[in-house]
N, C-alpha and C positions, 0 to 999 in steps of 0.2 A: 189640737184637741177632741176629745173623745166621744162619739155618738150616745145623746140621752135615749133611753130607753120610754114612752110614751108613757108607758105604768111607774115612770118613779115617780113619783106625786101623787099616785092612789093610796100607793105600797107606803109612800113615809110618811102617808095623811094614819093609814090606819096603824102603824108600827108606833105613833105617837101616842096613842093611849095609854090608857096608868095601868090598865087589867094585863098581869104579864102573861103575853101567848105564844105557844111555841111557832111559828111558821115555816111551814115549806116548800119552796118551789117545786113543781113536778111540772115537765113538760114534755115532748117530744128532742128529740139530737139537736143543734142545733138552731134554740129561733132562741137564744138570747140569756137565758135562765142564767150562765156565770156573767154575763156584763151585766144584766140590774142588780143582783148578787151586792157584784164586788160595786156598785154606783150609791147603792141602798146603802152600806158599812162606812162610807163612805161619809155619809150625809148625816144617818143616823143620830149621829154623838150620844150614844151608850155601847155598853158593852156586844158586842156580838158573835158571834160561831158561824165559820161557810165552813163545811162542809160535803165535799162529791162524792154522790155512790156511783160513779162513774166508774168501774173497775172491772179491768177485763177478767176476776175472778169474781162470781156469789160472797156476800158478804153478807156474814154471821148473824147473832143475833148480841155479841160482842162489839163487834159495830159500832150496831144497834144503841146498846146502850153505853156505849163509849162519849157519844155523841150525842144523847139523852141527856147524860151526865152533866156533858158541856154545857149545855143549853140551859138548863135548871140556874147548871149555877152561876151563867151570868146573867140571867131574871134575878136572881140573890143579889148579886154584886150590883146590880138596874135600882134595886130596892134601896139598895144598903146609900147608894150615893142621891137617890130621889128623899130621902128623907134630908139625910147631910148638907142638900143644901137648900132647904126649907131657908124662909126669910126667918132670923135671927138663932139660927144654929150656926156658931162662930169656926162648931168646925172642920164643915171645908165650905170656902165662899169660892165661887169664881167670877171673873174678871167681869 
C-alpha cells in the first residue's frame, strides 16, 4: 500500500468541478508533488496529462506549448465524454 498524501481528497474535490481548468502542482523538490499527481490521476476518472518540468536542461517555449496543447485536448475529451454520458444519450453508457 502506498502513502496517500493528505491533500489528495482536497485536490480531487477541486478537480471534480465541471469548469475545465488547467492545474499545475509546483513546489520545492522532494515534497511529494509526483506522488500526489499520480494518485490523483488514478482516482479522478477522466483524461489527464502528467508532465514534469524537472529537467537538467532549461525547457523552452516549445515544451510549454506542447504540454499546454495536450492539456487543452484532455479538457476537450473530458467535456465530450461528459456530454456523451448524460442520461438519455445512448452513444456511450458506462456500467
